[in-house]
N, C-alpha and C positions, 0 to 999 in steps of 0.2 A: 871424443864422442862416445857415449854409453848407449848400448842397445839392451833394452829390456825384453827378455825372452818370454815374459809372461803377460805383459799388458801393453807392449809397444802398439803404436797406431798402425804400423806396417805389416802386423802379423797376418791379417787377411790377405793382403797383396802377395806376401811370401807363399802362403798356402795355395793361393790361386796359381801363382807361377809354377810351383812344383807339379801341381795337377796338370797344368797345360803341357809341361815338359814330359811327364810320364805319359800323358795322353798321346803326344807326338810320337814318342817311341813305339807306342802300341799300335798306332794306325798307319804309320808312314810304310809305304810300299818299297822305298829304296832310300839309299843315302842322301840323294839329292832332295827328295821330298821331305826327308827328316831334317836336313839342314835348313830348309826354307821354313818349315814349321817352327823350329827352334828359334830362328831369326825373328819370326813374327812375334813369338812369345816374349822375347827379350828386348824387342825394338823400343817399347815404352821406356825402358831403363836407360837406354842410350840417350834419350831425349830429356831425362830428368836430371836432377842434381846428383853429384857424386854420393853425397850423404844418403839421399833417398834410395839410389840404387843399391848402395851397400847394405843399407837396413833390409831392403826387400830380399836381397840375395842371402843375407844372413838368416832370416826367418825361413826362406825356402830351403836352405841347407839344414837348418834345425829340424824342420818338418820332415825332410828326406831321411834324416838319421833315425827319427822315430818310427817311420814307415819301414826302413830297412830292418831294424831290430825286430819290429812286429812280424815282419815276413819270415825272418830267420827263426823266431819262436814258433810260428805256425809250421814251417817246414820241419823243424826239429821234432815237435810234437808228432807230426805225421810220420816222420822217419822212424821215431822211437816206437810208435803204435804199430807200424808194419813189422818192425824186428821183433817185437813182443808177440805178434801173432805168427811169427815164423815165416814171414814173407820177405825178409831182408837179412842182411848180415846180422848174425847173432852173437857177436863177440862179447865176452863178459866185460861188465863195467863195475866200477868201485861202489857207486851208490846212485840213486836215482838223480839227485842234484848234480853229482859229478858227471854222470853219463849225459845228462842234458846239456851242461856246458861243453863237454868234449864234442858231442854230436853237432851243437850249434857252431862251434869253432871250425869243425870239419866242413860243414855246409858253407860257412862263410869263406873259408879258404877256397873251396871249389868254385863257388860263385865269383869271388874276386878275381881268380885265375881263369875265368870263363870256361869252366869245366862241367857246368850243370846243363 
């Protein structure tokens, strides 16, 4: 099986799925409600063919990766702007692009480790 990340027919379904899953995380009041909402979001995939479900999940994951990187870029620009304005840690950096990469990696590490 080959999945085309640019023109596959399941791209819209993958995008819709990731939007539903993110939405569930944003509005759920507790773990039980979250699990229920996630279950509802992916229930259609359980009833589909394995190939269809895999294609939708690949597109959802691909979209999620893009969203994560976009959010990291935004958080990095904001963090750097705060530091530049003297409102944050002002440790010296090698260059703008190097400091951006370093800051983004630091934010990603903190997010990944649940420290944000």
